[in-house]
N, CA, C and O atoms as a DFTB+ gen file, in Angstrom:
176 C
 N C O
     1  1      77.316      90.718     169.429
     2  2      76.517      90.057     168.397
     3  2      77.317      88.870     167.876
     4  3      78.527      88.974     167.672
     5  1      76.657      87.762     167.664
     6  2      77.352      86.587     167.161
     7  2      77.609      86.725     165.661
     8  3      76.968      87.517     164.970
     9  1      78.544      85.949     165.193
    10  2      78.894      85.971     163.767
    11  2      77.705      85.512     162.922
    12  3      77.421      86.097     161.876
    13  1      77.021      84.481     163.369
    14  2      75.874      83.973     162.613
    15  2      74.763      85.015     162.564
    16  3      74.144      85.215     161.520
    17  1      74.511      85.671     163.676
    18  2      73.476      86.713     163.692
    19  2      73.855      87.857     162.756
    20  3      73.004      88.384     162.040
    21  1      75.117      88.239     162.761
    22  2      75.574      89.286     161.842
    23  2      75.411      88.870     160.393
    24  3      75.010      89.673     159.550
    25  1      75.725      87.609     160.102
    26  2      75.561      87.104     158.737
    27  2      74.086      87.073     158.344
    28  3      73.739      87.337     157.193
    29  1      73.223      86.750     159.301
    30  2      71.786      86.735     159.027
    31  2      71.298      88.141     158.667
    32  3      70.521      88.315     157.728
    33  1      71.757      89.130     159.416
    34  2      71.372      90.515     159.122
    35  2      71.823      90.897     157.720
    36  3      71.067      91.519     156.973
    37  1      73.040      90.533     157.360
    38  2      73.546      90.845     156.013
    39  2      72.726      90.144     154.937
    40  3      72.435      90.735     153.897
    41  1      72.353      88.892     155.178
    42  2      71.538      88.152     154.210
    43  2      70.172      88.805     154.033
    44  3      69.677      88.917     152.911
    45  1      69.569      89.230     155.121
    46  2      68.257      89.889     155.042
    47  2      68.374      91.201     154.285
    48  3      67.518      91.520     153.460
    49  1      69.423      91.960     154.558
    50  2      69.608      93.254     153.872
    51  2      69.753      93.095     152.368
    52  3      69.293      93.945     151.607
    53  1      70.395      92.004     151.930
    54  2      70.558      91.805     150.486
    55  2      69.368      91.075     149.871
    56  3      69.339      90.838     148.663
    57  1      68.381      90.716     150.704
    58  2      67.177      90.053     150.207
    59  2      67.343      88.568     150.000
    60  3      66.560      87.953     149.275
    61  1      68.344      87.980     150.619
    62  2      68.599      86.554     150.458
    63  2      67.679      85.700     151.305
    64  3      67.157      86.141     152.329
    65  1      67.493      84.473     150.859
    66  2      66.657      83.521     151.590
    67  2      67.485      82.683     152.562
    68  3      66.934      81.985     153.413
    69  1      68.806      82.754     152.434
    70  2      69.688      82.004     153.332
    71  2      71.008      82.746     153.471
    72  3      71.287      83.684     152.725
    73  1      71.809      82.318     154.426
    74  2      73.123      82.917     154.656
    75  2      74.107      82.315     153.672
    76  3      74.197      81.095     153.535
    77  1      74.842      83.177     152.987
    78  2      75.838      82.715     152.020
    79  2      77.236      82.802     152.635
    80  3      77.424      83.394     153.698
    81  1      78.197      82.213     151.961
    82  2      79.587      82.306     152.396
    83  2      80.032      83.765     152.413
    84  3      80.793      84.169     153.292
    85  1      79.569      84.550     151.461
    86  2      79.903      85.978     151.439
    87  2      79.374      86.685     152.681
    88  3      80.052      87.545     153.242
    89  1      78.168      86.328     153.110
    90  2      77.609      86.907     154.332
    91  2      78.469      86.546     155.539
    92  3      78.743      87.395     156.387
    93  1      78.892      85.293     155.615
    94  2      79.750      84.859     156.713
    95  2      81.091      85.574     156.679
    96  3      81.592      86.012     157.715
    97  1      81.670      85.692     155.499
    98  2      82.952      86.388     155.354
    99  2      82.841      87.829     155.838
   100  3      83.695      88.308     156.584
   101  1      81.789      88.512     155.413
   102  2      81.608      89.908     155.796
   103  2      81.318      90.055     157.283
   104  3      81.772      91.013     157.910
   105  1      80.569      89.118     157.854
   106  2      80.268      89.169     159.287
   107  2      81.525      88.937     160.115
   108  3      81.735      89.604     161.128
   109  1      82.359      87.997     159.688
   110  2      83.622      87.756     160.391
   111  2      84.502      88.993     160.304
   112  3      85.130      89.387     161.287
   113  1      84.545      89.605     159.122
   114  2      85.348      90.813     158.951
   115  2      84.853      91.964     159.804
   116  3      85.649      92.741     160.331
   117  1      83.558      92.073     159.941
   118  2      82.979      93.192     160.687
   119  2      83.067      92.988     162.192
   120  3      83.081      93.966     162.938
   121  1      83.127      91.760     162.652
   122  2      83.076      91.518     164.087
   123  2      84.349      90.852     164.625
   124  3      85.083      91.461     165.403
   125  1      84.604      89.637     164.225
   126  2      85.651      88.839     164.858
   127  2      87.051      89.403     164.623
   128  3      87.875      89.404     165.538
   129  1      87.326      89.874     163.433
   130  2      88.644      90.442     163.177
   131  2      88.808      91.779     163.884
   132  3      89.890      92.101     164.375
   133  1      87.737      92.549     163.931
   134  2      87.791      93.872     164.553
   135  2      88.107      93.785     166.039
   136  3      88.856      94.612     166.559
   137  1      87.554      92.809     166.721
   138  2      87.785      92.684     168.160
   139  2      88.915      91.699     168.475
   140  3      89.074      91.275     169.619
   141  1      89.690      91.343     167.462
   142  2      90.848      90.435     167.597
   143  2      90.466      89.067     168.141
   144  3      91.239      88.431     168.857
   145  1      89.258      88.622     167.791
   146  2      88.821      87.281     168.179
   147  2      89.502      86.227     167.308
   148  3      89.777      85.114     167.756
   149  1      89.767      86.599     166.054
   150  2      90.458      85.727     165.102
   151  2      91.622      86.491     164.484
   152  3      91.609      87.720     164.412
   153  1      92.630      85.742     164.037
   154  2      93.766      86.361     163.345
   155  2      93.532      86.493     161.855
   156  3      94.078      87.386     161.206
   157  1      92.711      85.594     161.313
   158  2      92.431      85.625     159.873
   159  2      90.986      85.214     159.648
   160  3      90.364      84.579     160.500
   161  1      90.469      85.583     158.496
   162  2      89.089      85.270     158.154
   163  2      89.070      83.927     157.412
   164  3      89.578      83.847     156.294
   165  1      88.501      82.878     158.002
   166  2      88.485      81.574     157.333
   167  2      87.580      81.523     156.111
   168  3      87.653      80.570     155.335
   169  1      86.738      82.515     155.926
   170  2      85.835      82.551     154.774
   171  2      86.383      83.383     153.625
   172  3      85.755      83.468     152.570
   173  1      87.543      83.996     153.815
   174  2      88.130      84.850     152.766
   175  2      89.047      84.057     151.871
   176  3      89.628      84.610     150.937
């Protein structure tokens, strides 16, 4: 799953009309850091 798609899912779950920085931060944490795609979260 892409980071943007993950952020979109998080935005929909919280009832948001758009993707926020918090959604991106959480999506990066849930995906990219877990699979060692990134060393740090640029949104944190």
